C-alpha positions, 0 to 999 in steps of 0.5 A: 776792016778791023785789024786782027788783035794778033797782028797788033800785038805781034807788031808791038803797036800796043804794049803792056808792061806785064805782057811780052808775047801774044800769049801773055795778052791772051792769058790776061784775058785782054784779047777779044776776037776783033779788039783788045781790052785795056785797063783803067790804071790811073784815075783823075778828078776833073777840076770845076774851073772854066775850060777855055779853047780857041784855035790859038789858045787852050786852058785845060781844067786840070785835076788831081789823081784819085787814090783808091779806097781800100775795104776788106783788102780790095781797092776801088775808086768811087765814081759819083753819079753824073761825074766825069773823070780823066782815065789813063791806062798802062797800055801804050800805043804806037799807031803806024802810018796807014792805021787808026784806032778808037775805043768801044766801052765794054758792054758790062760798063755800058749796061750800068751807065758807065761810058768811056770816050776818047778822040780818034788815035791817028797815024803817028800817035805814040803814048799811053791810052787816055780817055774820059770815064762818064758815070751816068748811072748811080754811085759806082766802084771800079778797081784799078786794073779793071778792063774798061774798054776795047781798042780797035785798029783799022786801016786808014788812008792818012791825009795831012800831018 
């Protein structure tokens, strides 16, 4: 069962630097009936060097932060067709014991070939929301601070550490 966005916000499991109260989240159009929209606030390219992983070792590809271009006073990141980017949100999550959460892309992006993926956020995780942005459509432009996906909180019977 999904946990009410109001419960999530009032318990401060999810916070945003510009929102202090539930009403602040509502005013910013972050609250949906079953989830909370979050924004794309920083975007990184992913380097083309090899990614290496085993149970003992991991070498990430890395990349660099992308600077949005400005045209007519509006700033946008240009996402190339077929590319994958590393995204970061200003939203901060603290997942309590017995709770887990995951993301669902907003339908407008989905219908235009933009997908957002992330692993499961387990009980005990604390940090900013991070995710991959996949552009399977044509060249796209996304402005910093755009609502890109929703986070859903669910009850979980946690196991292990």
